All heavy atoms as a GROMACS GRO file, in nm:
protein
  613
    1MET      N    1   0.089  -0.116  -0.004
    1MET     CA    2  -0.004  -0.008   0.002
    1MET      C    3   0.086   0.119  -0.001
    1MET      O    4   0.110   0.182  -0.094
    1MET     CB    5  -0.088  -0.005   0.121
    1MET     CG    6  -0.184  -0.125   0.116
    1MET     SD    7  -0.332  -0.054   0.100
    1MET     CE    8  -0.432  -0.194   0.052
    2GLY      N    9   0.131   0.175   0.106
    2GLY     CA   10   0.213   0.293   0.100
    2GLY      C   11   0.284   0.306   0.234
    2GLY      O   12   0.273   0.213   0.321
    3LYS      N   13   0.354   0.410   0.257
    3LYS     CA   14   0.424   0.421   0.385
    3LYS      C   15   0.325   0.463   0.489
    3LYS      O   16   0.224   0.536   0.461
    3LYS     CB   17   0.528   0.537   0.378
    3LYS     CG   18   0.644   0.497   0.276
    3LYS     CD   19   0.746   0.606   0.280
    3LYS     CE   20   0.865   0.569   0.195
    3LYS     NZ   21   0.963   0.669   0.188
    4ALA      N   22   0.343   0.412   0.612
    4ALA     CA   23   0.248   0.443   0.709
    4ALA      C   24   0.285   0.579   0.770
    4ALA      O   25   0.407   0.614   0.784
    4ALA     CB   26   0.259   0.341   0.833
    5GLU      N   27   0.185   0.659   0.793
    5GLU     CA   28   0.207   0.793   0.857
    5GLU      C   29   0.225   0.786   0.999
    5GLU      O   30   0.143   0.723   1.064
    5GLU     CB   31   0.094   0.890   0.805
    5GLU     CG   32   0.088   0.914   0.666
    5GLU     CD   33  -0.010   1.014   0.636
    5GLU    OE1   34  -0.063   1.083   0.714
    5GLU    OE2   35  -0.032   1.028   0.510
    6VAL      N   36   0.316   0.851   1.062
    6VAL     CA   37   0.347   0.843   1.204
    6VAL      C   38   0.321   0.987   1.249
    6VAL      O   39   0.370   1.080   1.194
    6VAL     CB   40   0.490   0.803   1.234
    6VAL    CG1   41   0.506   0.796   1.384
    6VAL    CG2   42   0.518   0.663   1.178
    7GLU      N   43   0.235   0.993   1.354
    7GLU     CA   44   0.207   1.134   1.409
    7GLU      C   45   0.325   1.170   1.502
    7GLU      O   46   0.367   1.086   1.581
    7GLU     CB   47   0.078   1.118   1.488
    7GLU     CG   48  -0.050   1.107   1.418
    7GLU     CD   49  -0.168   1.106   1.500
    7GLU    OE1   50  -0.163   1.134   1.614
    7GLU    OE2   51  -0.281   1.069   1.442
    8SER      N   52   0.371   1.293   1.472
    8SER     CA   53   0.479   1.338   1.559
    8SER      C   54   0.412   1.408   1.690
    8SER      O   55   0.313   1.472   1.674
    8SER     CB   56   0.565   1.428   1.491
    8SER     OG   57   0.488   1.547   1.454
    9SER      N   58   0.476   1.373   1.793
    9SER     CA   59   0.423   1.439   1.930
    9SER      C   60   0.497   1.567   1.939
    9SER      O   61   0.613   1.590   1.917
    9SER     CB   62   0.445   1.349   2.046
    9SER     OG   63   0.578   1.350   2.074
   10THR      N   64   0.415   1.660   1.995
   10THR     CA   65   0.467   1.801   2.014
   10THR      C   66   0.556   1.816   2.139
   10THR      O   67   0.623   1.910   2.164
   10THR     CB   68   0.358   1.906   2.017
   10THR    OG1   69   0.270   1.865   2.127
   10THR    CG2   70   0.279   1.922   1.893
   11ALA      N   71   0.542   1.706   2.225
   11ALA     CA   72   0.620   1.706   2.350
   11ALA      C   73   0.769   1.692   2.319
   11ALA      O   74   0.856   1.742   2.404
   11ALA     CB   75   0.576   1.596   2.443
   12ASP      N   76   0.806   1.621   2.208
   12ASP     CA   77   0.942   1.605   2.168
   12ASP      C   78   1.004   1.734   2.116
   12ASP      O   79   1.126   1.748   2.125
   12ASP     CB   80   0.954   1.486   2.080
   12ASP     CG   81   0.916   1.354   2.131
   12ASP    OD1   82   0.920   1.346   2.264
   12ASP    OD2   83   0.883   1.262   2.062
   13LYS      N   84   0.919   1.807   2.056
   13LYS     CA   85   0.983   1.930   1.987
   13LYS      C   86   0.975   2.049   2.082
   13LYS      O   87   0.883   2.067   2.157
   13LYS     CB   88   0.894   1.965   1.858
   13LYS     CG   89   0.901   1.854   1.755
   13LYS     CD   90   0.811   1.897   1.644
   13LYS     CE   91   0.809   1.786   1.543
   13LYS     NZ   92   0.718   1.822   1.427
   14LYS      N   93   1.076   2.135   2.080
   14LYS     CA   94   1.083   2.256   2.161
   14LYS      C   95   1.038   2.368   2.068
   14LYS      O   96   1.099   2.405   1.988
   14LYS     CB   97   1.221   2.281   2.215
   14LYS     CG   98   1.224   2.406   2.302
   14LYS     CD   99   1.342   2.409   2.390
   14LYS     CE  100   1.334   2.549   2.467
   14LYS     NZ  101   1.373   2.533   2.605
   15ILE      N  102   0.920   2.422   2.110
   15ILE     CA  103   0.866   2.535   2.025
   15ILE      C  104   0.912   2.662   2.104
   15ILE      O  105   0.872   2.680   2.221
   15ILE     CB  106   0.717   2.516   2.020
   15ILE    CG1  107   0.682   2.389   1.952
   15ILE    CG2  108   0.655   2.641   1.937
   15ILE    CD1  109   0.528   2.348   1.939
   16PRO      N  110   0.967   2.762   2.032
   16PRO     CA  111   1.001   2.885   2.093
   16PRO      C  112   0.885   2.962   2.130
   16PRO      O  113   0.791   2.965   2.045
   16PRO     CB  114   1.096   2.954   1.993
   16PRO     CG  115   1.063   2.890   1.861
   16PRO     CD  116   1.015   2.758   1.895
   17LEU      N  117   0.885   3.027   2.253
   17LEU     CA  118   0.770   3.116   2.286
   17LEU      C  119   0.778   3.242   2.206
   17LEU      O  120   0.888   3.297   2.182
   17LEU     CB  121   0.785   3.145   2.430
   17LEU     CG  122   0.777   3.018   2.528
   17LEU    CD1  123   0.792   3.056   2.668
   17LEU    CD2  124   0.634   2.958   2.514
   18LYS      N  125   0.661   3.295   2.170
   18LYS     CA  126   0.656   3.424   2.098
   18LYS      C  127   0.664   3.539   2.204
   18LYS      O  128   0.599   3.527   2.309
   18LYS     CB  129   0.534   3.431   2.021
   18LYS     CG  130   0.528   3.335   1.899
   18LYS     CD  131   0.406   3.349   1.825
   18LYS     CE  132   0.410   3.259   1.706
   18LYS     NZ  133   0.286   3.261   1.630
   19GLY      N  134   0.721   3.644   2.174
   19GLY     CA  135   0.725   3.749   2.256
   19GLY      C  136   0.794   3.750   2.394
   19GLY      O  137   0.756   3.808   2.486
   20GLU      N  138   0.902   3.673   2.394
   20GLU     CA  139   0.977   3.663   2.507
   20GLU      C  140   1.042   3.807   2.548
   20GLU      O  141   1.085   3.867   2.460
   20GLU     CB  142   1.085   3.560   2.512
   20GLU     CG  143   1.041   3.421   2.508
   20GLU     CD  144   1.146   3.317   2.513
   20GLU    OE1  145   1.262   3.354   2.540
   20GLU    OE2  146   1.120   3.195   2.496
   21VAL      N  147   1.028   3.838   2.689
   21VAL     CA  148   1.081   3.983   2.714
   21VAL      C  149   1.220   3.972   2.767
   21VAL      O  150   1.252   3.887   2.850
   21VAL     CB  151   0.978   4.030   2.825
   21VAL    CG1  152   1.028   4.166   2.867
   21VAL    CG2  153   0.837   4.023   2.774
   22ALA      N  154   1.296   4.064   2.717
   22ALA     CA  155   1.443   4.071   2.762
   22ALA      C  156   1.433   4.151   2.886
   22ALA      O  157   1.443   4.287   2.893
   22ALA     CB  158   1.530   4.130   2.658
   23VAL      N  159   1.423   4.098   3.008
   23VAL     CA  160   1.406   4.170   3.131
   23VAL      C  161   1.530   4.236   3.178
   23VAL      O  162   1.522   4.344   3.246
   23VAL     CB  163   1.361   4.068   3.242
   23VAL    CG1  164   1.349   4.138   3.377
   23VAL    CG2  165   1.235   3.998   3.207
   24HIS      N  166   1.636   4.203   3.138
   24HIS     CA  167   1.771   4.261   3.173
   24HIS      C  168   1.774   4.413   3.112
   24HIS      O  169   1.853   4.491   3.159
   24HIS     CB  170   1.884   4.180   3.119
   24HIS     CG  171   1.905   4.173   2.967
   24HIS    ND1  172   1.834   4.083   2.902
   24HIS    CD2  173   1.966   4.253   2.881
   24HIS    CE1  174   1.863   4.101   2.766
   24HIS    NE2  175   1.943   4.206   2.750
   25ASN      N  176   1.686   4.443   3.013
   25ASN     CA  177   1.683   4.585   2.960
   25ASN      C  178   1.600   4.677   3.050
   25ASN      O  179   1.595   4.790   3.023
   25ASN     CB  180   1.621   4.578   2.828
   25ASN     CG  181   1.711   4.520   2.728
   25ASN    OD1  182   1.836   4.520   2.738
   25ASN    ND2  183   1.658   4.457   2.620
   26PHE      N  184   1.532   4.624   3.152
   26PHE     CA  185   1.442   4.702   3.240
   26PHE      C  186   1.513   4.755   3.359
   26PHE      O  187   1.454   4.832   3.445
   26PHE     CB  188   1.322   4.621   3.292
   26PHE     CG  189   1.233   4.573   3.190
   26PHE    CD1  190   1.140   4.476   3.199
   26PHE    CD2  191   1.234   4.633   3.059
   26PHE    CE1  192   1.055   4.443   3.113
   26PHE    CE2  193   1.142   4.595   2.956
   26PHE     CZ  194   1.057   4.488   2.983
   27TYR      N  195   1.644   4.717   3.376
   27TYR     CA  196   1.722   4.760   3.491
   27TYR      C  197   1.861   4.822   3.460
   27TYR      O  198   1.914   4.790   3.348
   27TYR     CB  199   1.748   4.642   3.594
   27TYR     CG  200   1.634   4.574   3.646
   27TYR    CD1  201   1.563   4.460   3.579
   27TYR    CD2  202   1.569   4.633   3.753
   27TYR    CE1  203   1.460   4.406   3.637
   27TYR    CE2  204   1.451   4.573   3.811
   27TYR     CZ  205   1.407   4.460   3.752
   27TYR     OH  206   1.285   4.403   3.799
   28VAL      N  207   1.907   4.910   3.541
   28VAL     CA  208   2.040   4.973   3.522
   28VAL      C  209   2.125   4.939   3.648
   28VAL      O  210   2.068   4.967   3.762
   28VAL     CB  211   2.032   5.125   3.497
   28VAL    CG1  212   2.170   5.192   3.495
   28VAL    CG2  213   1.948   5.149   3.380
   29ILE      N  214   2.245   4.906   3.640
   29ILE     CA  215   2.327   4.869   3.748
   29ILE      C  216   2.437   4.985   3.764
   29ILE      O  217   2.509   5.004   3.664
   29ILE     CB  218   2.394   4.740   3.737
   29ILE    CG1  219   2.295   4.633   3.727
   29ILE    CG2  220   2.496   4.710   3.854
   29ILE    CD1  221   2.338   4.490   3.697
   30HIS      N  222   2.452   5.055   3.871
   30HIS     CA  223   2.554   5.154   3.905
   30HIS      C  224   2.618   5.113   4.031
   30HIS      O  225   2.571   5.132   4.143
   30HIS     CB  226   2.490   5.291   3.928
   30HIS     CG  227   2.412   5.348   3.810
   30HIS    ND1  228   2.479   5.398   3.695
   30HIS    CD2  229   2.279   5.370   3.779
   30HIS    CE1  230   2.403   5.441   3.609
   30HIS    NE2  231   2.277   5.426   3.656
   31GLY      N  232   2.735   5.048   4.010
   31GLY     CA  233   2.812   4.998   4.130
   31GLY      C  234   2.733   4.887   4.204
   31GLY      O  235   2.712   4.784   4.146
   32ASN      N  236   2.698   4.917   4.324
   32ASN     CA  237   2.618   4.813   4.406
   32ASN      C  238   2.465   4.843   4.402
   32ASN      O  239   2.390   4.769   4.456
   32ASN     CB  240   2.657   4.810   4.548
   32ASN     CG  241   2.796   4.759   4.554
   32ASN    OD1  242   2.843   4.672   4.469
   32ASN    ND2  243   2.872   4.801   4.656
   33ALA      N  244   2.419   4.952   4.326
   33ALA     CA  245   2.286   4.986   4.321
   33ALA      C  246   2.216   4.942   4.199
   33ALA      O  247   2.273   4.954   4.089
   33ALA     CB  248   2.264   5.130   4.345
   34VAL      N  249   2.087   4.888   4.207
   34VAL     CA  250   2.013   4.856   4.101
   34VAL      C  251   1.885   4.944   4.082
   34VAL      O  252   1.811   4.966   4.182
   34VAL     CB  253   1.969   4.703   4.104
   34VAL    CG1  254   1.882   4.668   3.988
   34VAL    CG2  255   2.092   4.624   4.105
   35THR      N  256   1.867   5.018   3.970
   35THR     CA  257   1.757   5.109   3.955
   35THR      C  258   1.665   5.050   3.832
   35THR      O  259   1.723   4.996   3.750
   35THR     CB  260   1.798   5.251   3.929
   35THR    OG1  261   1.881   5.257   3.811
   35THR    CG2  262   1.872   5.302   4.058
   36ARG      N  263   1.544   5.089   3.841
   36ARG     CA  264   1.444   5.033   3.734
   36ARG      C  265   1.439   5.159   3.637
   36ARG      O  266   1.439   5.270   3.658
   36ARG     CB  267   1.305   5.016   3.784
   36ARG     CG  268   1.305   4.899   3.887
   36ARG     CD  269   1.154   4.887   3.931
   36ARG     NE  270   1.137   4.776   4.022
   36ARG     CZ  271   1.145   4.780   4.153
   36ARG    NH1  272   1.143   4.896   4.213
   36ARG    NH2  273   1.128   4.678   4.228
   37LYS      N  274   1.429   5.110   3.506
   37LYS     CA  275   1.418   5.202   3.387
   37LYS      C  276   1.258   5.238   3.367
   37LYS      O  277   1.228   5.351   3.338
   37LYS     CB  278   1.473   5.144   3.269
   37LYS     CG  279   1.616   5.159   3.256
   37LYS     CD  280   1.662   5.101   3.118
   37LYS     CE  281   1.809   5.093   3.096
   37LYS     NZ  282   1.838   5.044   2.967
   38LYS      N  283   1.188   5.139   3.383
   38LYS     CA  284   1.036   5.151   3.358
   38LYS      C  285   0.958   5.173   3.489
   38LYS      O  286   1.007   5.139   3.591
   38LYS     CB  287   0.986   5.034   3.286
   38LYS     CG  288   1.049   5.018   3.147
   38LYS     CD  289   0.983   4.915   3.080
   38LYS     CE  290   1.037   4.894   2.941
   38LYS     NZ  291   0.992   4.974   2.840
   39ARG      N  292   0.844   5.232   3.463
   39ARG     CA  293   0.753   5.249   3.578
   39ARG      C  294   0.683   5.126   3.634
   39ARG      O  295   0.648   5.039   3.542
   39ARG     CB  296   0.641   5.363   3.548
   39ARG     CG  297   0.704   5.495   3.503
   39ARG     CD  298   0.601   5.595   3.476
   39ARG     NE  299   0.512   5.606   3.585
   39ARG     CZ  300   0.400   5.680   3.581
   39ARG    NH1  301   0.386   5.767   3.479
   39ARG    NH2  302   0.321   5.692   3.690
   40ASP      N  303   0.653   5.115   3.762
   40ASP     CA  304   0.573   5.008   3.810
   40ASP      C  305   0.420   5.050   3.797
   40ASP      O  306   0.372   5.165   3.804
   40ASP     CB  307   0.603   4.975   3.954
   40ASP     CG  308   0.738   4.922   3.970
   40ASP    OD1  309   0.775   4.842   3.888
   40ASP    OD2  310   0.814   4.952   4.071
   41CYS      N  311   0.327   4.953   3.779
   41CYS     CA  312   0.190   4.975   3.786
   41CYS      C  313   0.140   5.002   3.921
   41CYS      O  314   0.168   4.923   4.017
   41CYS     CB  315   0.120   4.847   3.719
   41CYS     SG  316  -0.060   4.865   3.715
   42PRO      N  317   0.067   5.110   3.938
   42PRO     CA  318   0.018   5.137   4.067
   42PRO      C  319  -0.096   5.050   4.124
   42PRO      O  320  -0.110   5.028   4.243
   42PRO     CB  321  -0.047   5.281   4.056
   42PRO     CG  322  -0.065   5.299   3.912
   42PRO     CD  323   0.030   5.217   3.844
   43ARG      N  324  -0.168   4.969   4.032
   43ARG     CA  325  -0.262   4.887   4.081
   43ARG      C  326  -0.201   4.741   4.109
   43ARG      O  327  -0.227   4.683   4.213
   43ARG     CB  328  -0.371   4.857   3.964
   43ARG     CG  329  -0.468   4.960   3.962
   43ARG     CD  330  -0.584   4.910   3.862
   43ARG     NE  331  -0.663   5.014   3.826
   43ARG     CZ  332  -0.736   5.000   3.720
   43ARG    NH1  333  -0.761   4.895   3.647
   43ARG    NH2  334  -0.827   5.110   3.690
   44CYS      N  335  -0.105   4.697   4.016
   44CYS     CA  336  -0.059   4.559   4.026
   44CYS      C  337   0.059   4.557   4.128
   44CYS      O  338   0.085   4.448   4.188
   44CYS     CB  339  -0.011   4.507   3.890
   44CYS     SG  340  -0.140   4.496   3.770
   45GLY      N  341   0.130   4.663   4.152
   45GLY     CA  342   0.230   4.673   4.247
   45GLY      C  343   0.375   4.653   4.180
   45GLY      O  344   0.394   4.655   4.061
   46LYS      N  345   0.470   4.629   4.260
   46LYS     CA  346   0.612   4.618   4.215
   46LYS      C  347   0.626   4.483   4.133
   46LYS      O  348   0.561   4.384   4.165
   46LYS     CB  349   0.708   4.623   4.332
   46LYS     CG  350   0.705   4.748   4.401
   46LYS     CD  351   0.833   4.768   4.469
   46LYS     CE  352   0.827   4.907   4.548
   46LYS     NZ  353   0.910   4.998   4.497
   47GLY      N  354   0.711   4.493   4.034
   47GLY     CA  355   0.727   4.375   3.946
   47GLY      C  356   0.650   4.379   3.820
   47GLY      O  357   0.683   4.296   3.735
   48VAL      N  358   0.552   4.450   3.819
   48VAL     CA  359   0.472   4.466   3.686
   48VAL      C  360   0.501   4.601   3.629
   48VAL      O  361   0.458   4.704   3.681
   48VAL     CB  362   0.316   4.450   3.724
   48VAL    CG1  363   0.237   4.458   3.588
   48VAL    CG2  364   0.297   4.315   3.786
   49PHE      N  365   0.562   4.603   3.510
   49PHE     CA  366   0.606   4.716   3.451
   49PHE      C  367   0.502   4.768   3.354
   49PHE      O  368   0.427   4.686   3.299
   49PHE     CB  369   0.742   4.701   3.371
   49PHE     CG  370   0.856   4.670   3.466
   49PHE    CD1  371   0.904   4.538   3.468
   49PHE    CD2  372   0.920   4.767   3.535
   49PHE    CE1  373   1.005   4.502   3.551
   49PHE    CE2  374   1.019   4.739   3.621
   49PHE     CZ  375   1.075   4.605   3.628
   50MET      N  376   0.506   4.909   3.341
   50MET     CA  377   0.413   4.970   3.244
   50MET      C  378   0.476   4.997   3.107
   50MET      O  379   0.598   5.031   3.114
   50MET     CB  380   0.353   5.098   3.309
   50MET     CG  381   0.271   5.076   3.432
   50MET     SD  382   0.212   5.226   3.502
   50MET     CE  383   0.066   5.255   3.382
   51ALA      N  384   0.412   4.982   3.005
   51ALA     CA  385   0.458   5.012   2.866
   51ALA      C  386   0.456   5.161   2.854
   51ALA      O  387   0.362   5.234   2.882
   51ALA     CB  388   0.380   4.945   2.761
   52GLU      N  389   0.567   5.215   2.779
   52GLU     CA  390   0.572   5.351   2.754
   52GLU      C  391   0.540   5.370   2.614
   52GLU      O  392   0.606   5.325   2.522
   52GLU     CB  393   0.717   5.402   2.776
   52GLU     CG  394   0.770   5.395   2.917
   52GLU     CD  395   0.901   5.443   2.923
   52GLU    OE1  396   0.940   5.551   2.866
   52GLU    OE2  397   0.984   5.387   3.000
   53HIS      N  398   0.430   5.449   2.594
   53HIS     CA  399   0.382   5.492   2.452
   53HIS      C  400   0.414   5.635   2.448
   53HIS      O  401   0.462   5.707   2.532
   53HIS     CB  402   0.234   5.456   2.434
   53HIS     CG  403   0.208   5.324   2.453
   53HIS    ND1  404   0.219   5.228   2.356
   53HIS    CD2  405   0.152   5.248   2.554
   53HIS    CE1  406   0.179   5.110   2.392
   53HIS    NE2  407   0.140   5.112   2.515
   54ARG      N  408   0.382   5.697   2.329
   54ARG     CA  409   0.419   5.831   2.292
   54ARG      C  410   0.344   5.922   2.391
   54ARG      O  411   0.394   6.025   2.438
   54ARG     CB  412   0.385   5.863   2.152
   54ARG     CG  413   0.414   6.006   2.103
   54ARG     CD  414   0.388   6.027   1.966
   54ARG     NE  415   0.243   5.994   1.940
   54ARG     CZ  416   0.195   5.972   1.824
   54ARG    NH1  417   0.285   5.985   1.714
   54ARG    NH2  418   0.069   5.951   1.801
   55ASP      N  419   0.216   5.893   2.415
   55ASP     CA  420   0.123   5.986   2.490
   55ASP      C  421   0.070   5.926   2.618
   55ASP      O  422  -0.005   5.986   2.685
   55ASP     CB  423   0.020   6.038   2.405
   55ASP     CG  424  -0.072   5.921   2.350
   55ASP    OD1  425  -0.024   5.805   2.366
   55ASP    OD2  426  -0.179   5.956   2.308
   56ARG      N  427   0.116   5.803   2.659
   56ARG     CA  428   0.055   5.747   2.770
   56ARG      C  429   0.141   5.631   2.837
   56ARG      O  430   0.238   5.588   2.757
   56ARG     CB  431  -0.079   5.677   2.739
   56ARG     CG  432  -0.075   5.572   2.646
   56ARG     CD  433  -0.206   5.536   2.606
   56ARG     NE  434  -0.203   5.414   2.505
   56ARG     CZ  435  -0.176   5.419   2.376
   56ARG    NH1  436  -0.130   5.534   2.319
   56ARG    NH2  437  -0.166   5.301   2.310
   57TYR      N  438   0.115   5.588   2.945
   57TYR     CA  439   0.183   5.464   3.011
   57TYR      C  440   0.065   5.372   3.032
   57TYR      O  441  -0.049   5.404   3.066
   57TYR     CB  442   0.238   5.493   3.139
   57TYR     CG  443   0.356   5.579   3.134
   57TYR    CD1  444   0.348   5.718   3.167
   57TYR    CD2  445   0.480   5.536   3.106
   57TYR    CE1  446   0.459   5.810   3.161
   57TYR    CE2  447   0.597   5.610   3.096
   57TYR     CZ  448   0.584   5.747   3.130
   57TYR     OH  449   0.689   5.829   3.127
   58SER      N  450   0.082   5.246   3.000
   58SER     CA  451  -0.028   5.144   3.006
   58SER      C  452   0.029   5.024   3.071
   58SER      O  453   0.140   4.972   3.034
   58SER     CB  454  -0.096   5.121   2.879
   58SER     OG  455  -0.010   5.070   2.783
   59CYS      N  456  -0.049   4.950   3.146
   59CYS     CA  457  -0.016   4.820   3.208
   59CYS      C  458  -0.078   4.703   3.125
   59CYS      O  459  -0.194   4.712   3.080
   59CYS     CB  460  -0.072   4.813   3.350
   59CYS     SG  461  -0.043   4.646   3.426
   60GLY      N  462   0.000   4.613   3.089
   60GLY     CA  463  -0.047   4.492   2.997
   60GLY      C  464  -0.117   4.397   3.089
   60GLY      O  465  -0.184   4.306   3.024
   61LYS      N  466  -0.105   4.398   3.220
   61LYS     CA  467  -0.169   4.293   3.294
   61LYS      C  468  -0.311   4.335   3.329
   61LYS      O  469  -0.398   4.259   3.308
   61LYS     CB  470  -0.084   4.269   3.423
   61LYS     CG  471  -0.137   4.158   3.515
   61LYS     CD  472  -0.045   4.134   3.618
   61LYS     CE  473  -0.107   4.029   3.713
   61LYS     NZ  474  -0.011   4.005   3.826
   62CYS      N  475  -0.328   4.456   3.381
   62CYS     CA  476  -0.470   4.496   3.430
   62CYS      C  477  -0.529   4.601   3.344
   62CYS      O  478  -0.652   4.624   3.355
   62CYS     CB  479  -0.454   4.546   3.575
   62CYS     SG  480  -0.378   4.712   3.588
   63GLY      N  481  -0.448   4.659   3.247
   63GLY     CA  482  -0.513   4.759   3.149
   63GLY      C  483  -0.509   4.894   3.208
   63GLY      O  484  -0.573   4.979   3.135
   64PHE      N  485  -0.450   4.919   3.319
   64PHE     CA  486  -0.447   5.061   3.366
   64PHE      C  487  -0.369   5.148   3.280
   64PHE      O  488  -0.277   5.113   3.222
   64PHE     CB  489  -0.381   5.068   3.503
   64PHE     CG  490  -0.363   5.198   3.564
   64PHE    CD1  491  -0.476   5.263   3.632
   64PHE    CD2  492  -0.246   5.263   3.558
   64PHE    CE1  493  -0.473   5.389   3.690
   64PHE    CE2  494  -0.234   5.383   3.624
   64PHE     CZ  495  -0.335   5.453   3.685
   65THR      N  496  -0.427   5.273   3.251
   65THR     CA  497  -0.370   5.361   3.154
   65THR      C  498  -0.359   5.497   3.220
   65THR      O  499  -0.448   5.546   3.284
   65THR     CB  500  -0.448   5.376   3.029
   65THR    OG1  501  -0.462   5.244   2.962
   65THR    CG2  502  -0.381   5.465   2.934
   66GLU      N  503  -0.243   5.565   3.207
   66GLU     CA  504  -0.219   5.693   3.267
   66GLU      C  505  -0.159   5.772   3.148
   66GLU      O  506  -0.057   5.748   3.082
   66GLU     CB  507  -0.117   5.684   3.374
   66GLU     CG  508  -0.089   5.812   3.460
   66GLU     CD  509  -0.003   5.780   3.581
   66GLU    OE1  510  -0.063   5.735   3.674
   66GLU    OE2  511   0.107   5.811   3.568
   67PHE      N  512  -0.231   5.896   3.116
   67PHE     CA  513  -0.192   5.983   3.008
   67PHE      C  514  -0.086   6.074   3.059
   67PHE      O  515  -0.094   6.119   3.174
   67PHE     CB  516  -0.307   6.048   2.953
   67PHE     CG  517  -0.396   5.961   2.883
   67PHE    CD1  518  -0.508   5.907   2.945
   67PHE    CD2  519  -0.379   5.924   2.761
   67PHE    CE1  520  -0.593   5.813   2.890
   67PHE    CE2  521  -0.463   5.835   2.687
   67PHE     CZ  522  -0.572   5.795   2.749
   68THR      N  523   0.012   6.120   2.965
   68THR     CA  524   0.111   6.201   3.014
   68THR      C  525   0.074   6.355   2.987
   68THR      O  526  -0.028   6.383   2.923
   68THR     CB  527   0.242   6.181   2.913
   68THR    OG1  528   0.200   6.201   2.784
   68THR    CG2  529   0.302   6.039   2.942
   69GLU      N  530   0.153   6.443   3.040
   69GLU     CA  531   0.116   6.592   3.028
   69GLU      C  532   0.126   6.633   2.868
   69GLU      O  533   0.042   6.715   2.833
   69GLU     CB  534   0.225   6.674   3.096
   69GLU     CG  535   0.200   6.654   3.243
   69GLU     CD  536   0.079   6.707   3.307
   69GLU    OE1  537   0.024   6.806   3.256
   69GLU    OE2  538   0.019   6.645   3.394
   70HIS      N  539   0.205   6.561   2.797
   70HIS     CA  540   0.221   6.592   2.653
   70HIS      C  541   0.086   6.567   2.573
   70HIS      O  542   0.038   6.646   2.506
   70HIS     CB  543   0.328   6.504   2.590
   70HIS     CG  544   0.335   6.523   2.446
   70HIS    ND1  545   0.390   6.647   2.394
   70HIS    CD2  546   0.312   6.450   2.339
   70HIS    CE1  547   0.393   6.632   2.250
   70HIS    NE2  548   0.340   6.518   2.222
   71SER      N  549   0.020   6.465   2.616
   71SER     CA  550  -0.112   6.433   2.564
   71SER      C  551  -0.221   6.519   2.609
   71SER      O  552  -0.311   6.560   2.526
   71SER     CB  553  -0.150   6.285   2.576
   71SER     OG  554  -0.170   6.265   2.710
   72LYS      N  555  -0.213   6.577   2.728
   72LYS     CA  556  -0.311   6.663   2.775
   72LYS      C  557  -0.304   6.800   2.706
   72LYS      O  558  -0.409   6.858   2.689
   72LYS     CB  559  -0.296   6.673   2.930
   72LYS     CG  560  -0.329   6.547   2.999
   72LYS     CD  561  -0.301   6.570   3.147
   72LYS     CE  562  -0.339   6.441   3.220
   72LYS     NZ  563  -0.309   6.446   3.374
   73LYS      N  564  -0.180   6.850   2.682
   73LYS     CA  565  -0.169   6.970   2.606
   73LYS      C  566  -0.218   6.966   2.470
   73LYS      O  567  -0.274   7.057   2.419
   73LYS     CB  568  -0.013   7.011   2.614
   73LYS     CG  569   0.032   7.059   2.749
   73LYS     CD  570   0.175   7.080   2.743
   73LYS     CE  571   0.228   7.111   2.880
   73LYS     NZ  572   0.371   7.136   2.875
   74ALA      N  573  -0.199   6.839   2.394
   74ALA     CA  574  -0.246   6.831   2.265
   74ALA      C  575  -0.396   6.830   2.259
   74ALA      O  576  -0.453   6.883   2.163
   74ALA     CB  577  -0.193   6.699   2.206
   75THR      N  578  -0.466   6.780   2.353
   75THR     CA  579  -0.616   6.783   2.343
   75THR      C  580  -0.664   6.909   2.383
   75THR      O  581  -0.774   6.938   2.338
   75THR     CB  582  -0.675   6.674   2.444
   75THR    OG1  583  -0.618   6.707   2.587
   75THR    CG2  584  -0.638   6.529   2.412
   76LYS      N  585  -0.607   6.998   2.459
   76LYS     CA  586  -0.659   7.130   2.490
   76LYS      C  587  -0.636   7.229   2.365
   76LYS      O  588  -0.720   7.321   2.356
   76LYS     CB  589  -0.568   7.194   2.601
   76LYS     CG  590  -0.603   7.122   2.742
   76LYS     CD  591  -0.522   7.190   2.844
   76LYS     CE  592  -0.557   7.126   2.979
   76LYS     NZ  593  -0.478   7.184   3.094
   77LYS      N  594  -0.550   7.193   2.275
   77LYS     CA  595  -0.529   7.291   2.160
   77LYS      C  596  -0.647   7.267   2.057
   77LYS      O  597  -0.677   7.358   1.991
   77LYS     CB  598  -0.399   7.254   2.078
   77LYS     CG  599  -0.278   7.299   2.171
   77LYS     CD  600  -0.148   7.276   2.088
   77LYS     CE  601  -0.030   7.312   2.160
   77LYS     NZ  602   0.083   7.284   2.093
   78ARG      N  603  -0.717   7.167   2.063
   78ARG     CA  604  -0.824   7.139   1.963
   78ARG      C  605  -0.947   7.215   1.999
   78ARG      O  606  -0.991   7.283   2.064
   78ARG     CB  607  -0.859   6.996   1.956
   78ARG     CG  608  -0.748   6.916   1.902
   78ARG     CD  609  -0.805   6.769   1.895
   78ARG     NE  610  -0.683   6.691   1.844
   78ARG     CZ  611  -0.691   6.563   1.810
   78ARG    NH1  612  -0.803   6.501   1.839
   78ARG    NH2  613  -0.582   6.500   1.764
   0.00000   0.00000   0.00000
């Protein structure tokens, strides 16, 4: 008849995760002190960083959004 098809299991294959975050870019080391580059979410607490957009900061976990002064000035001009 033909060759038998064998189902491959996905457990044997290592599938790379999409969107892995390079956490080492979120911190700066000065001597013995470590400082954060990004802001923490006020709702979620420490360890959850907020994304920096052009006119706002937003949390990817809870959806909290805080607009910057730059965006407030732009809306007043209209």
